[in-house]
Every structure is written in C-alpha cells, then in structure tokens.
N, C-alpha and C positions, 0 to 999 in steps of 0.2 A: 534563564530566560533565552528564547528564541529570537535570531534575527530575522525582521520583517524582510518584505520586497527592496526598500530603499536602502537598506543596510547591505542587503545582499548585493546589490548593485554596486556599491562602494568596494565590496570584497572582490568584485570582480573587475572593474575598472578604474579603481581607486589609485592612488599615488604608491602604495604598497600591497599589490593584488593578492589574495588569499585563495582564491577559486582561479586555477589557470586551465588551460587549453592547449592539449598536443595537435589539436586538428584545428576546424573551424572555429571561429572566435565564438564565444556565449552570446546567446541572441536574447533579446527581450521577452522572447515568447517563452523561454525556458524558464524565466523567475516568476515563481507563482508566489501568493500572499506572504506564504513563509517556509518557501523551500526553493531548491532547483531542481529541474529536470536534467538528469545526466545522461549523455547518449554514448551509443556504441561506436566504438572504433572500426577499423578494418581488417580484423582478424578473428579467427575462431579456433580454438583448442578444444578438441575432444579429449576429455580427460577419464583416466582409470578409475578415479576416485574424487569424492568431494574432500576438502580438506581447508586448513588454516595454515599459513606460516608459523613457525616458531619464532622465537626471538632469535634476531640475526639471520633469518633466512628471508629471502626475497621471494616474491609471486613468480618472478623470471625463473627461478631454482626449481621451484615444483613443477614448472611447465619443462624444462628440461628433462626433469626425473620421470615425470607422470604422464605427460602428454601422450596420446595416442595417433592423434591425427592433427594437423595443422593445415588450414586453407583460407583463402581469401575471404572476405565478408562481401556478399553482393546482395543486389536486391531479390528477394526470394530464396536465400540460403535457407535452408529446412533444418531445423533441430527436432531430434526425434524423442517421443517418452521413454524414459527409462536409460536415456543418456545425461552425462552430465558435461557441462560446457563451461569453459572461461572465456570472457572478451573484455579486451582492454577498453576502458571509458575515455572519452576524449578529454574528459575533465580530470584535473589533479589537482593538489592540494599543496599548499605552504602555509600551514595554520600556526598562528602566533601560540603562546604559553595559556593566552586567556580563554581559547574558544576551542571545542572539539565538534567533531560532526558524527551525525547519526544519519542511517539510510532505511528506506521503507520502499515496497515495490509500489509502483502507481496502483492507481485503482484498476485499470484496464487490464493489468499483467496479473493481478490476484483473482478476477474474475474469470480468467482463462486458465486458471490453473498451473500458472506458470511460475514454479518456486525460483525467486532470486535472491542473491545475498551479496553484498560487497565485502570484498577482501583487500588487505593492502599489506605492504611489506612489514615483516616481523611483527606482526600483530594477530595474535592467537583468537580474535574476537570476530564475529560476523557483523556488517552492519554497523560498526562503531570504529572510528578514528581517533586516536588519542590526541588530546592539545601538543602542539609541538611538532605533528607530524610533517615531513615534506616527500612527497613522493607519488606515485601512481596510485591509481585506483583501477579495480577489477571487478569484473561482474561474473558470479557463478550462476548460471542458467539451468534449469532442469525442469523441461516442461512434465507435467505428471500425467496427462490426460489426452491432449490433443497435440499432434505434430504443428508447429508454426513455422512460420515465415519471417523471417527479419531481413534487416537492411541497414547499412551503415547509416549514422545519424538517428536509429531510432532511440526511443528513452523507453525503459523498462522499470527504471527505480529513479527515487527522488532523494534529495540530500537536505537536511536542516542543519545550519551551524548553530551553536549553543554554548552559551556562556558557562565556564566550569564555576564561577563563584555564586550563582545564582540557584536557590532550591529549583529541583525539576519540575514538580507536581504541584498544584494548589491544595492545600489542605482539605479536609471533609468541610471544615467551618467555610472556609473560603469559597469551596464549591456552592454551598446553600445561598452563601451572600450573593455570588454570581448570578445563580437561579432567582434570586430574588427580585434582583436588579434588571437581569436582562431576559431571564428566559432561557433555560439548555434544553429542555426536552417539553414536548407537544402531545397533545391527543392526536389523532389521525383527522379529526375536523378542525385544527388548527387552534385549538384550546390549550393553552398553556397548563401543564401536569401541576395540581399544587404542591404535592410531596415528592420531589425527585426521590428516587432510590440510592442514595450516596451512603457508602461507607468504603472503608479503607483508602480514604482519600481519592475516591474512584465514581463514577458516574456509571451506574450497572444499566446493561441495556438487555430486552428481553425479545423471546422469539415470537414473531408473530405468524401464527397459524390458523387465524380465524377470520381476519378482516376485509380479506377477498377473496374470490372465487379462485385463484391461482396464487398460492402462496408461495412459490419458490419453483426452481428448476432443479434437475438431475442431469449432470453431463452424462452422455452416452458414450458408452466404452466399446472399445474397437474400431473407433472411426480413423480411417487412414488418410483423408483428404486433409491438408495442410490448411490451416487458418493463417492469413498474412496479416503481421501484426500491424503493417504500416497502410491497411485498408480500412475505410469506415463506411458503416452500414451496407455491407457487401455480401455477407452471407446470410443463407436461411437458416432460421431459428432450428426447425425441425429436424435439420441434418445433423445438428449437432446435440439438441437439448431435448429433454421430456420435461413437461411441464408438469408441476405437483399441484394438484387440486386439493382444495381445502378440505382435511380431514374431518369425518363427521364426528371423531370421538375428541378431536383437538389432540391428537398422538401421531407424531412422525418417527418410524423406526430408522436411524441413520445406519446403513450396511458398512462394515469395513472396506475400504478400499475404494467407495464411491465419492463423489463429488458434489456438493449442494452449494445452490445460492440461495440464500433467504434473507427477509428482511427483519429489522427490528420492529417491536411494537410500537416503540417513540419515534416522535419525530425528532431530530437531533439539530440543535442549533449551535453553531460556534460563532460567539459575539466577536466584535470587532478587536478589543484588546488580547484574545486569547487564540491559542491554537490548541489543536486537541490530538490524540493518540490513542487507538486501540490497543490494548495490552493482547499480545499475540496468542498467546495462550494461558489461561488461567484454570490449575487443575481443581479449584474448587466450583466451577461451573458445569463439569460433566467430563466425561471419556470421550473428548473430540477436540479437535482444533478448530478455532476462529478466527477467520480475518488474517490474510497473509498480508494485505495491506493496511498499514495503519494510520498514516497521517491524514488529519481533517483540517485543512488550514482556515484561517480567519475568513469569516462570512459564508462558509458553507452553512447550507439550510435557509437561508435568506432572513425573511423575519418570522417566518412560521414553521420552521424547521424541515427536515427532509428525513425519509426515514433510512437508517443504515443498511447497506446491503453486505452481508456477511457471508465469506466463502468458510464453509463447514466440511470438514473429513473427522469422520469417526476414528478412532484408533482402532485397537486390535480385536474389539467384540461389538455386536451389534448394541446400539443405544438408543432407549425412548427419549425422545425431544417432546416435550409438551407446550402447548400454548402457554405464553407468558412466563416460559422458564428464564430463568439468568442465563444468558448466552455468552455474555463478554463484558469487558468493563473499561470504560473510557478515562484517561486522565486527562487534565487541562494544564497547559502552561502559559504564563504571560509571554506576550512577544515585547521587544525592546521599542515599544511604540506602534501605535497603528498603522497597519500596511498602507500604502499609497493605492492599492487596488485589492479589491476583495475577492474571494472564491465566487465564482458565477460566470454570467455571460460575457463580461469584459474580457475574461482570460481565456475565453472559448472552453470552459468545462463542460464536460458532458454530462455528469452526474447531478443534476438538479433537480429531478423529478421525484415521484415516490414509487414504493414497492420495490421489489426484487428485481432491478433492471439487469439486462445483461451488458457486457462491454458494448464498446463503441464500434467493435468489428461487425455486429450483426444487424439485419433489417429491424427497424422498428416493429413491432406487433402492437395490436389493440388489446386493451385489458377486457 
C-alpha cells in the first residue's frame, strides 16, 4: 500500500521524521494526494556518463571520479540535450524497515522530454530506494530534445512511500470490481466503458488517433532556445512543437529519435481509495517507449475521467501506430486511507483537461 497525503505529512513533521530536508523545510505545496515533490539543491555536476552506485559506493564517490564540471545552480542554469547531469535533492530519507520509496518524473518533466531518475548511495537501482535506507538522494537529469533552464527548489520528480508488507498492484479481479464500483475508464463523452480492457493485473490504454482534429504533437528538432522549467504559460507552442493532424487512414508512423505527445482513447479516473501508475515500458505493446511520468494520484480524472497524455518514443526502427492500438498499461494500488485532498484544483494541478495537453510551460492554445 501507498502512503496518502496525511500519512506523508506525519513522515515529514512527526516525532520520528522519515522525509528530511537538507535545505528549506518541506512545504504543504509539495505534498500531493499520494506523493511528495522533491526539489533541487544548489549544485549541478555534468557527468561523463549515466550510472548507478555499486554496493558500498556512494554517489559522491561517483562524482569525484566522473564529474566533468561542477557549478552553482542558479535561476536560469541551462542543461543541454545530449548531456547527463547530477543534481542533489534537498530531500533525504531515513526509512524504517517497513517502508521503501519509489520515484517517477512529474508530468511536466516527461512532457518536456527530460529524462530524470533518482539514485542513492550503494543502490544499483534507479527510482527505487530500499527499506531501511538512510542518506542523500540525487537526480540524474538528461534533456533529450530541448535545452532547459532550471532553478534551485525546482521539482522534476516525485516520491511515493510504499509499505513492504502489502501487495503492490490490484489483481485483475480486483480491478474489475473497482471498475464496476467506481468506474476507471470512460468514453470521451463521459459514458463509462462497459468492459474495461483488463489483463495481466493491468488496465490497458489505447492510442487515440481519431477523436479530434489534432491528435498530438511532435517535438521540433534542433531548437536552441531554452525552455525555463520554472515559468508557466510563457512560450509559444509553434516555436517548439508541430501539431499532428488526424490521419485519414488512422495510422501514424513513429520515426526513431522523434518525440511525440499523444492521448489515450480512454478517459481515466483514479478513484479516491487508489493510486495509479503507468508501466514505463511494456514490450508487448510495440517497439516504442511510452510514458516517462508514471504516477497518477487519487482523484485524477474527477468524476468522468481525463485522457492520459502519453510521451512516446520509437526505438531503433520506424513503427506504425494505429488508432485504438494498445499503447501502455496502468496498475492500481490501494492507499492507506483516502487522502485528505484529491488531485485537481485544490492542489493546483495543471493537467485536468482533455486531449494531448502540452506541459504547463507553454501558452494555452484553442482546440
């Protein structure tokens, strides 16, 4: 089970803190229904390579060996595509043996094609910190398409705390019951889908290449103007993105090296007792990677669902994507109680609309 907002608050300010800060105190604004936004510290290390520590090896040891450049992080510091950076997070952990932590990029991070992963001392796994861990957290950052400007205190990743003693995902039967009771997926007109496509203990989502005139966006290549990730509704869409019009034949050829934003055919709803997560890469769906940003908190989609926006990259060869083709799968987990606040306007969430929305850094456009 995943800790909800009120339990996360206890982990931060209770008698025995688990989530600590090496900088400014953790604020209420960072605490989402089932996750905590983690913030940059004030250093940047440009690394020769991406890596994870071996057992007994600290991240600082890796920095001593592989850092090519070190500088202070200030507002407007630019990270370039093709480079790998390490940035200390202000948050650190002092996990008891009953809990472990998992991480995922925030929605706005994935939609900017910025690849981020958390690493920790002596841990060869990305985005997963084992039970009992005490120590620092670091974010590996690799912009893949656009140069990006960052700032101290900026959040590009989020953390969930999970019990080690509870099953991770709802079973297929439990998912079907949840869909019957609450409704997990809806048609675009808000009508519940009678038979959700559930298998392998997962809810499968499908590509939408037909429901609207503009079905997605393709990132422009060769853009040299940085996108400051600390700005909202600031940049003109056409300077960075090309719209993808609805294909007449219902097919889209994904080109290797290109980055796409597409929407799911289904409108997804995460009921109050649950949190969702899109599996990063499912080889059975095709030769492409979908969704860098995987966490969907309790309350996502309101009462009639919201289209999931999916970040898509083909692998080494062109790939034909068809309308209504399975594109990714979502697992659901129970939280230890219903969060005191749900995803949405109360927490300032940006992604509550429909269709393939761009990240919050761009000016809104008319559909």
